[in-house]
N, C-alpha and C positions, 0 to 999 in steps of 0.2 A: 192574768188572774184578777186584776182590778176590774176588768171588763165584766167578768162573771159576778163579782160582788155587786156591781151596779145593776146588773140584770136581775139578780135575786132581790135587791132592794126595791126596784121598780115593781116587780111581781108582788112583793109584800105590800107596797103602797096601794096598788090597784086592788088586790084582794081585800085589804082592809077597808078600802073605800066602798066596795060592794058588800061588805059584811061577812066575808069568809074568814072567820077568826082563826081556824086551824091552819089553813093554807098560809095566811099572813104571818102567823107566828113561826111556822116552819121555814118559810122563805126568809124571814128576818133573822132567824137563827143561823141559817146557812150563810147569809150575807155577813153576819158578824164573824163567823168562823173563817170565811175566806178573807175578810179584811184583816183579821189578826195574822193569818198566815202571810198575807202580802206584806204587812208591816215588818214581820220578823225577817222575811227574805230580803226586803229592802235594806234593813239595818245591817244584816250580815254582808250583803254586797257592798254597802257603803264602808263598812269596817275593812273588808278585804281590799277595797280600792285605795283607802288611805294607807294601809300597811304596805301594799304593793308599790304605791307611789313614793313612799318615804325611804 
């Protein structure tokens, strides 16, 4: 999932560089959402790992 976040971030940067504002903002929004989901899943797996190990 982090891979897709980086892909959409690169798409947003390239689109912003060429002046495609709508595509850049949409890709940046998708990247933000995917990154937030990635962080939540990472924290949940970290908590379950600590609980299971204890």
